[in-house]
C-alpha positions as CSV (number, residue, x, y, z in Angstrom):
1,M,-14.3,-22.1,9.7
2,T,-11.9,-19.1,8.8
3,I,-11.6,-15.6,9.5
4,Y,-10.1,-13.8,7.0
5,N,-8.5,-10.6,8.2
6,M,-8.0,-8.2,5.3
7,N,-5.2,-6.0,4.7
8,F,-2.5,-3.7,2.3
9,G,0.7,-3.9,3.4
10,I,3.0,-4.1,6.0
11,G,6.7,-3.5,7.0
12,W,9.2,-2.3,9.9
13,A,7.7,1.2,10.7
14,S,4.1,-0.8,10.8
15,S,0.9,1.7,11.3
16,G,-1.8,0.8,14.4
17,V,-3.7,-0.7,12.2
18,E,-1.0,-3.9,11.6
19,Y,-0.2,-3.8,15.5
20,A,-4.0,-4.1,16.2
21,Q,-4.2,-7.1,14.0
22,A,-1.1,-8.3,15.5
23,Y,-2.8,-8.4,18.8
24,R,-6.1,-10.1,17.0
25,A,-3.8,-13.1,16.0
26,K,-2.6,-13.6,19.6
27,L,-6.1,-13.0,20.6
28,L,-7.1,-15.4,18.3
29,R,-4.8,-18.2,18.8
30,N,-6.7,-19.1,22.2
31,T,-9.9,-19.6,20.3
32,Q,-10.7,-22.6,18.1
33,H,-10.8,-20.4,15.0
34,S,-9.2,-20.9,12.4
35,M,-7.6,-17.3,10.6
36,K,-5.7,-16.0,8.1
37,F,-4.0,-12.4,7.5
38,I,-4.4,-11.4,4.0
39,F,-1.7,-8.6,2.5
40,L,-2.9,-7.0,-0.3
41,D,-0.3,-4.8,-1.6
42,F,2.6,-5.6,-3.9
43,I,5.7,-5.8,-1.4
44,Q,8.9,-6.4,-3.2
45,S,11.8,-4.4,-0.5
46,E,11.8,-7.8,1.5
47,N,10.3,-11.2,1.8
48,I,6.8,-11.2,3.5
49,Q,7.6,-13.4,5.8
50,T,10.3,-11.5,7.6
51,L,8.0,-8.5,8.0
52,T,5.2,-10.9,8.9
53,S,7.2,-12.4,11.4
54,N,8.9,-9.5,12.8
55,M,4.7,-8.4,13.4
56,G,4.7,-11.9,15.3
57,F,2.4,-13.5,12.7
58,H,3.0,-17.1,12.1
59,A,3.5,-17.8,8.4
60,T,1.1,-20.3,8.1
61,E,-1.5,-17.0,8.7
62,V,-0.3,-15.3,6.0
63,I,-1.3,-14.8,2.7
64,W,-0.4,-12.7,0.4
65,L,-2.2,-11.8,-2.4
66,Y,0.4,-12.7,-5.3
67,Q,2.0,-15.4,-4.1
68,Y,-1.7,-17.6,-2.9
69,F,-2.0,-19.1,-6.7
70,T,1.4,-20.8,-6.0
71,D,2.4,-23.7,-4.6
72,I,5.1,-21.8,-2.9
73,K,4.7,-21.4,1.1
74,I,5.1,-18.4,2.8
75,A,8.7,-19.2,4.5
76,P,12.2,-17.5,5.6
77,T,14.6,-16.8,3.2
78,S,16.8,-19.4,2.6
79,Y,18.0,-19.1,-0.7
80,T,21.6,-18.5,-1.1
81,I,24.2,-16.9,-3.2
82,E,25.9,-20.4,-4.0
83,D,22.1,-21.1,-5.7
84,I,22.5,-18.2,-7.4
85,K,25.7,-18.9,-8.8
86,S,25.1,-22.8,-9.3
87,K,22.7,-21.0,-12.3
88,L,24.8,-18.5,-13.7
89,G,26.5,-20.7,-16.3
90,T,29.1,-18.6,-16.8
91,E,32.4,-17.9,-14.9
92,V,32.6,-15.3,-12.2
93,T,35.5,-12.9,-12.7
94,H,35.3,-10.6,-9.6
95,V,33.4,-10.0,-6.5
96,E,32.2,-6.7,-4.5
97,H,31.0,-7.0,-1.1
98,K,29.6,-4.2,0.5
99,G,27.0,-4.3,3.5
100,K,23.9,-6.4,2.3
101,I,25.2,-5.9,-1.1
102,K,27.2,-8.3,-3.1
103,R,28.4,-8.2,-6.8
104,F,29.4,-10.8,-9.5
105,Y,30.4,-9.3,-12.2
106,L,30.8,-11.6,-15.3
107,N,33.5,-11.1,-18.2
108,N,32.9,-7.6,-18.1
109,A,32.3,-4.0,-15.8
110,Q,28.6,-4.0,-17.7
111,T,27.6,-7.5,-17.3
112,F,27.1,-8.4,-13.0
113,V,24.2,-9.8,-10.8
114,T,23.8,-7.6,-7.5
115,C,22.6,-9.9,-4.2
116,Y,20.7,-8.0,-1.6
117,L,21.4,-10.0,0.9
118,K,18.8,-10.6,4.4
119,E,21.9,-10.0,6.6
120,V,25.0,-8.7,6.3
121,D,27.0,-11.7,7.7
122,K,24.9,-14.5,5.9
123,D,24.7,-15.5,1.9
124,L,21.1,-16.1,1.9
125,V,19.7,-13.7,-1.0
126,D,16.6,-11.7,-0.7
127,R,16.8,-10.5,-4.5
128,A,19.0,-10.5,-7.4
129,E,19.4,-8.1,-9.8
130,F,20.6,-9.1,-13.3
131,V,22.8,-6.1,-15.5
132,V,23.5,-7.6,-18.9
133,N,25.8,-4.3,-21.4
134,G,24.6,-2.0,-18.3
135,M,21.4,-2.9,-19.1
136,L,19.0,-4.2,-16.0
137,I,17.1,-6.9,-17.6
138,R,15.5,-8.9,-14.6
139,K,14.9,-9.0,-10.9
140,D,14.2,-12.0,-9.3
141,F,12.8,-12.2,-5.8
142,Y,13.4,-15.7,-3.1
143,S,12.3,-17.1,0.1
144,Y,13.3,-21.1,-0.1
145,V,13.1,-21.1,-4.2
146,R,12.3,-18.3,-6.8
147,I,9.2,-16.9,-6.2
148,F,8.8,-14.2,-8.7
149,S,10.8,-12.4,-11.6
150,E,10.2,-8.8,-12.7
151,Y,11.3,-7.9,-16.5
152,Y,12.8,-5.0,-17.8
153,A,13.5,-3.5,-21.2
154,P,15.2,-0.7,-22.4
155,H,12.9,2.9,-22.6
156,D,14.1,6.9,-22.7
157,N,17.6,5.3,-22.0
158,K,16.1,4.1,-18.3
159,A,14.9,0.5,-17.8
160,K,11.4,0.2,-17.8
161,L,9.1,-2.9,-15.7
162,Y,6.9,-4.6,-18.3
163,M,6.1,-7.9,-16.8
164,R,6.3,-10.1,-13.5
165,Q,6.2,-13.7,-13.6
166,F,5.1,-15.9,-10.4
167,Y,6.1,-19.4,-10.4
168,N,5.3,-22.5,-8.2
169,E,8.4,-24.6,-6.5
170,D,9.6,-26.3,-9.3
171,G,9.8,-23.2,-11.5
172,S,6.8,-23.4,-13.8
173,I,4.9,-20.6,-14.5
174,V,1.6,-19.8,-12.7
175,Y,0.2,-16.4,-14.0
176,N,2.3,-13.2,-15.4
177,E,1.6,-9.6,-14.6
178,Y,1.7,-7.0,-17.7
179,I,2.8,-3.4,-16.6
180,D,2.2,-0.1,-18.6
181,G,2.6,2.8,-17.0
182,D,-0.6,2.7,-14.5
183,S,-2.0,-0.4,-16.2
184,N,-1.7,-3.6,-15.0
185,I,-3.2,-7.0,-16.4
186,Y,-3.0,-10.4,-14.6
187,A,-3.2,-13.1,-17.0
188,F,-3.5,-16.6,-15.9
189,E,-4.4,-19.9,-17.9
190,D,-8.5,-19.4,-17.2
191,A,-8.3,-15.9,-16.7
192,K,-7.4,-12.1,-18.1
193,L,-8.0,-9.9,-15.1
194,Y,-7.5,-5.9,-16.4
195,S,-7.6,-4.3,-13.0
196,K,-6.1,-5.1,-9.1
197,E,-9.7,-4.9,-8.2
198,E,-10.4,-7.7,-10.7
199,F,-7.5,-9.3,-9.5
200,V,-8.5,-9.6,-5.7
201,G,-11.8,-10.4,-6.6
202,Y,-10.5,-13.3,-8.8
203,F,-8.8,-14.3,-5.2
204,I,-11.7,-13.6,-3.3
205,Q,-13.7,-16.0,-5.4
206,Q,-10.7,-18.9,-5.2
207,L,-11.2,-18.9,-1.7
208,Q,-14.4,-20.5,-2.1
209,L,-16.0,-18.9,1.4
210,T,-18.7,-20.2,2.9
211,K,-21.6,-19.2,5.4
212,Q,-19.2,-20.6,7.6
213,D,-16.5,-18.0,7.1
214,I,-15.9,-14.2,8.1
215,I,-14.4,-11.8,6.2
216,I,-12.8,-9.0,8.2
217,L,-11.8,-5.5,6.4
218,D,-8.8,-3.6,8.5
219,R,-8.5,-1.6,5.0
220,S,-10.3,-1.6,2.0
221,S,-10.2,1.2,-0.1
222,K,-10.7,0.6,-3.8
223,I,-11.3,-2.9,-3.4
224,G,-14.5,-2.8,-0.9
225,Q,-16.9,-3.2,-3.9
226,A,-14.7,-6.3,-5.3
227,V,-15.0,-8.0,-1.7
228,L,-18.7,-7.4,-1.8
229,Q,-19.2,-8.5,-5.0
230,H,-17.2,-11.8,-5.0
231,K,-18.0,-12.6,-0.8
232,G,-20.5,-15.4,-1.3
233,S,-22.6,-16.4,1.7
234,S,-19.7,-15.3,3.7
235,R,-20.2,-12.6,6.6
236,I,-17.9,-9.6,6.1
237,G,-17.1,-7.0,8.9
238,V,-15.4,-3.7,9.3
239,V,-13.0,-2.3,11.8
240,V,-13.0,1.2,12.5
241,H,-9.3,1.9,13.0
242,A,-9.6,5.9,13.1
243,E,-11.7,8.9,13.5
244,H,-14.5,7.8,10.9
245,F,-15.9,11.4,10.3
246,S,-15.4,15.0,9.3
247,K,-16.3,17.0,12.2
248,S,-16.0,20.6,10.1
249,I,-18.0,19.1,7.6
250,K,-21.2,17.8,8.6
251,D,-25.2,19.1,9.1
252,D,-28.5,17.6,9.7
253,N,-28.8,16.3,6.4
254,H,-25.6,15.3,5.3
255,I,-21.8,14.0,6.8
256,L,-18.4,13.4,5.6
257,W,-17.0,10.2,6.3
258,N,-13.4,9.4,6.3
259,N,-12.8,8.1,2.9
260,Y,-11.3,4.6,4.1
261,Y,-14.7,3.9,5.5
262,E,-17.0,5.6,3.3
263,Y,-17.9,2.5,0.9
264,Q,-18.2,0.3,3.5
265,F,-20.8,2.7,5.1
266,S,-22.7,3.5,2.4
267,Q,-23.1,-0.2,1.8
268,A,-23.6,-0.3,5.9
269,K,-27.2,-3.0,5.0
270,D,-24.8,-6.0,3.3
271,I,-22.1,-5.8,6.3
272,D,-23.1,-7.9,9.1
273,F,-21.0,-6.2,11.7
274,F,-18.7,-3.1,12.5
275,I,-16.6,-3.1,15.1
276,T,-15.0,-0.2,17.2
277,A,-11.9,0.3,19.3
278,T,-13.8,2.1,22.1
279,D,-17.4,2.8,23.5
280,L,-17.4,6.6,22.6
281,Q,-16.8,5.5,19.2
282,N,-19.3,3.2,19.0
283,K,-22.1,5.5,20.4
284,I,-21.6,8.3,18.3
285,L,-20.9,5.9,14.9
286,R,-24.4,4.2,15.9
287,E,-26.3,7.9,16.4
288,Q,-24.9,8.6,13.1
289,F,-26.0,5.8,10.9
290,K,-29.3,6.4,12.5
291,K,-29.7,9.9,11.7
292,Y,-28.3,9.8,8.5
293,Y,-29.2,6.1,7.0
294,G,-32.1,5.6,9.4
295,I,-30.2,1.9,10.4
296,I,-28.8,0.7,13.4
297,P,-26.5,-1.7,11.9
298,R,-24.7,-3.9,14.7
299,I,-21.5,-2.6,16.2
300,R,-19.5,-3.9,18.9
301,T,-17.1,-2.3,20.9
302,I,-13.6,-4.9,20.8
303,P,-10.5,-3.0,22.0
304,V,-7.5,-3.3,19.0
305,G,-5.0,-4.8,21.8
306,S,-5.2,-6.3,25.0
307,L,-2.8,-6.6,28.1
308,D,-1.9,-10.8,29.4
309,Q,-0.7,-9.1,32.5
310,L,-0.4,-5.6,34.6
311,K,3.1,-4.7,34.9
312,Y,4.8,-3.8,38.4
313,P,7.9,-1.6,38.6
314,T,10.9,-4.3,40.1
315,Q,12.3,-0.6,41.5
316,P,11.2,2.6,42.0
317,R,9.7,4.6,39.0
318,K,12.5,7.0,37.7
319,P,11.7,10.6,39.6
320,Y,10.9,13.3,36.7
321,A,10.8,10.6,33.9
322,M,8.7,10.9,31.1
323,V,8.3,8.3,28.2
324,T,6.5,8.4,25.0
325,A,6.6,5.8,22.0
326,S,5.1,5.9,18.6
327,R,5.6,6.1,14.9
328,L,7.5,9.1,14.5
329,A,4.9,10.5,11.8
330,T,3.7,14.2,12.1
331,E,0.2,13.6,12.8
332,K,2.2,12.1,16.1
333,H,3.9,15.6,17.1
334,I,6.7,14.5,18.8
335,D,8.2,17.8,18.2
336,W,5.5,19.4,20.3
337,L,6.5,16.8,23.1
338,V,9.9,18.2,22.9
339,R,9.6,21.8,23.0
340,A,7.4,21.6,26.1
341,A,9.9,19.2,27.5
342,I,12.5,21.5,27.1
343,K,10.5,24.7,28.3
344,A,9.2,22.4,31.2
345,K,13.1,21.6,32.5
346,A,13.3,25.3,33.8
347,E,10.7,24.3,36.2
348,V,11.7,21.1,36.8
349,P,15.3,20.5,36.5
350,E,15.3,17.1,37.2
351,L,12.9,16.4,34.6
352,T,13.8,13.5,31.4
353,L,12.1,12.9,28.5
354,D,12.6,9.5,26.6
355,I,11.3,8.9,22.7
356,Y,10.7,5.3,21.9
357,G,10.0,4.6,17.8
358,E,11.2,5.0,14.6
359,G,9.9,7.5,11.1
360,A,10.0,9.7,8.6
361,E,10.0,12.6,11.5
362,K,13.0,11.4,13.4
363,A,15.4,13.8,11.4
364,H,13.4,16.8,12.6
365,V,13.0,15.4,16.0
366,T,16.4,15.3,16.4
367,H,17.3,18.4,14.7
368,I,15.5,20.3,17.3
369,I,17.0,18.5,20.4
370,D,20.2,19.2,19.0
371,D,19.5,23.1,18.2
372,Y,18.3,23.3,22.2
373,N,21.3,21.4,23.6
374,A,19.0,18.8,25.2
375,Q,21.0,15.6,24.3
376,S,21.2,15.3,28.2
377,Y,17.5,15.1,29.1
378,I,15.7,14.3,26.2
379,N,16.7,10.8,24.2
380,M,15.8,9.0,20.8
381,L,15.7,5.3,21.5
382,G,14.4,4.2,18.7
383,H,12.3,0.5,18.2
384,V,12.1,-1.5,21.4
385,K,10.1,-4.0,22.7
386,L,8.4,-1.9,25.9
387,D,6.3,-4.7,27.4
388,D,9.4,-4.4,30.6
389,I,10.3,-1.1,30.3
390,Y,7.4,1.1,30.9
391,A,7.1,0.5,34.6
392,K,10.3,2.5,34.9
393,Y,8.6,5.8,34.3
394,E,6.6,7.9,35.6
395,L,4.5,9.8,33.2
396,F,3.5,8.8,29.8
397,V,3.1,11.8,27.5
398,S,1.1,11.9,24.1
399,A,0.9,14.9,22.0
400,S,-1.4,13.0,19.2
401,T,-4.5,14.8,18.1
402,S,-6.5,11.3,17.2
403,E,-6.3,8.1,18.1
404,G,-9.0,5.3,17.4
405,F,-7.4,3.7,20.7
406,G,-4.0,3.9,21.4
407,L,-2.2,0.5,21.8
408,T,0.8,2.5,23.4
409,L,-1.7,4.4,25.8
410,M,-3.3,0.9,27.0
411,E,0.3,-0.4,27.1
412,A,0.9,2.3,29.3
413,V,-1.8,2.1,31.7
414,G,-1.2,-1.7,32.1
415,S,2.3,-0.4,33.7
416,G,0.7,2.1,35.8
417,L,1.8,4.9,34.2
418,S,0.3,8.8,34.9
419,M,-0.9,9.6,31.9
420,L,-1.0,13.0,29.9
421,G,-2.7,14.1,26.6
422,F,-4.8,15.9,24.6
423,D,-8.7,15.9,25.3
424,V,-9.8,14.7,21.9
425,N,-11.0,11.2,20.9
426,Y,-11.2,8.8,20.8
427,G,-8.0,7.0,22.9
428,N,-6.8,9.3,25.3
429,P,-10.7,9.8,27.5
430,T,-10.8,5.8,27.4
431,F,-7.3,6.0,29.2
432,I,-7.2,8.9,31.5
433,R,-9.2,10.0,33.8
434,N,-8.4,13.7,34.2
435,N,-6.8,14.9,37.4
436,K,-7.1,11.2,38.8
437,N,-4.3,9.3,36.6
438,G,-3.2,12.3,34.6
439,F,-4.8,15.0,32.7
440,L,-6.5,16.0,29.1
441,V,-5.3,19.1,27.9
442,P,-7.3,21.3,26.4
443,I,-6.6,22.0,22.8
444,S,-8.3,24.0,19.7
445,L,-6.9,22.7,16.6
446,N,-8.8,25.0,14.7
447,D,-7.4,28.3,17.2
448,D,-3.9,27.2,19.2
449,G,-1.1,27.6,17.3
450,M,2.3,25.9,18.0
451,E,3.0,28.1,20.7
452,V,-0.1,28.1,22.2
453,I,-0.1,24.1,22.5
454,V,3.6,23.8,23.6
455,N,3.3,26.6,26.4
456,R,0.0,24.1,27.4
457,L,1.3,20.8,27.4
458,A,4.7,22.3,29.3
459,E,2.1,24.2,32.0
460,Y,1.2,20.7,32.2
461,M,4.1,18.9,32.8
462,I,4.9,21.5,35.3
463,R,2.1,20.6,37.2
464,Y,2.4,17.2,37.7
465,F,5.4,17.1,38.5
466,N,5.1,20.4,40.8
467,K,2.1,19.5,42.6
468,G,1.3,15.6,42.0
469,L,-1.6,13.9,41.5
470,Q,-3.3,11.3,44.7
471,Q,-2.3,8.0,43.7
472,P,-2.2,8.0,39.9
473,H,-0.4,4.7,39.5
474,E,-2.7,2.9,41.1
475,I,-6.1,4.6,39.3
476,S,-4.0,3.8,35.8
477,Y,-3.9,0.1,37.0
478,E,-7.5,0.2,37.8
479,I,-8.3,1.6,33.9
480,A,-6.5,-0.9,32.8
481,K,-8.0,-4.3,34.1
482,P,-11.2,-4.1,31.5
483,F,-8.8,-4.5,28.9
484,M,-7.0,-8.7,30.1
485,T,-6.6,-10.6,27.3
486,A,-9.3,-13.0,29.4
487,Q,-12.6,-9.9,28.6
488,I,-11.2,-9.3,25.3
489,E,-11.0,-12.9,24.1
490,Q,-14.6,-13.3,25.7
491,K,-15.7,-10.4,23.5
492,W,-14.4,-12.0,20.3
493,N,-16.1,-15.1,21.2
494,K,-19.1,-13.8,21.9
495,L,-19.2,-11.9,18.3
496,I,-18.3,-14.3,16.1
497,E,-20.9,-17.0,18.0
498,E,-23.8,-14.3,17.5
499,V,-22.3,-13.8,13.7
500,L,-22.2,-17.1,12.1
501,H,-26.1,-18.0,14.1
502,D,-27.7,-15.1,12.6
């Protein structure tokens, strides 16, 4: 019996879906169930093991679609510069080294090999690019052996990718992928597959699933049909990670589902279970299925994360200290928090805000801080493990307008922080008791402009620090207790037993 968890990609700035999977892996390791985490995207920026291990996945738990058909294991990069040089078959005449890039010239300035190192100070190579007479002809990608190669040909004075080859440990070719623009053909000895969907379907067939296996879809856009067609007698579940419908486009007869879930919802009769992270979303989804489809499928509430223990401060919390933690993405609205903190500072002179996270909005947020000369009290602190850091602060602040759960919210109440966030589904009402452990800030996204929203956030920051609440930290700890690991493990075990013994 194996639980297969299906996702697309993974990176250094992963989303809440990947963090939810990492929490799930940790939980299920404490059970007797075998599990695998499947990644379907083509990943070439780094060895997938580097990315998955960074999130806490064990190598033996990871399946990468493109590598699955070979005998090469998911493993750390150990291929070296010397391994590459030994296979060049010609003399290296000149070497350049800058940061994580090392380049070997062969005979002339137009023929060289560029090696991309795993780390600056180690000769371990993630990939190498081979240029002959000024034209890129091949890229090789490595872990402990060469995993796959990309082949290029000149086209309109550029190098055009036309084929990938995937290898076994001994270098023998397992299959080829032929690329022509948006067209991909996957050629095996026993099959020729003319789309990514067919490729995924072929992969699922190779898993040889039985009724004792479970597939959990964390993401399935465009491949949901292939999964359902080839799952055999295995059981299938869908995790709802975000808001699942459009509130503005629905009436008594029609509803517009989030396109990430539309196919799965339309096939609800073939889905064995749905998982929501909160009871509120469970209730809403259940009512909608009954109203629009006339069915009530199995929907269970299982939080996407859990707390191993409650974290208490080892010294008094820093007074007037606020913290936020998230990807620095537009939908998180960190810029609103920064602008609100700048306004609130005028009424609360000791106020500070520390921002943890990385992402595309970093430059924009930094620019605001610099424009207002707020560097002395608003700090950008990057991506940091926060387990023992939350409890140093007074107040956790969030400006996200939509959270399916909110892992950082859970972690914050698990460290006893007071909470401030918008009165929106689903995470904030789960972790914030208004006027008890913090404030649910009113917001109307259709009517409130940025200035109104920022002023309101600032007003509530000021209210918290100048007027206070009665024992908000103790209330947060009470809210956190149902999210302890043992209780969430019990929910998973109950669902698995229920599904397998239908």
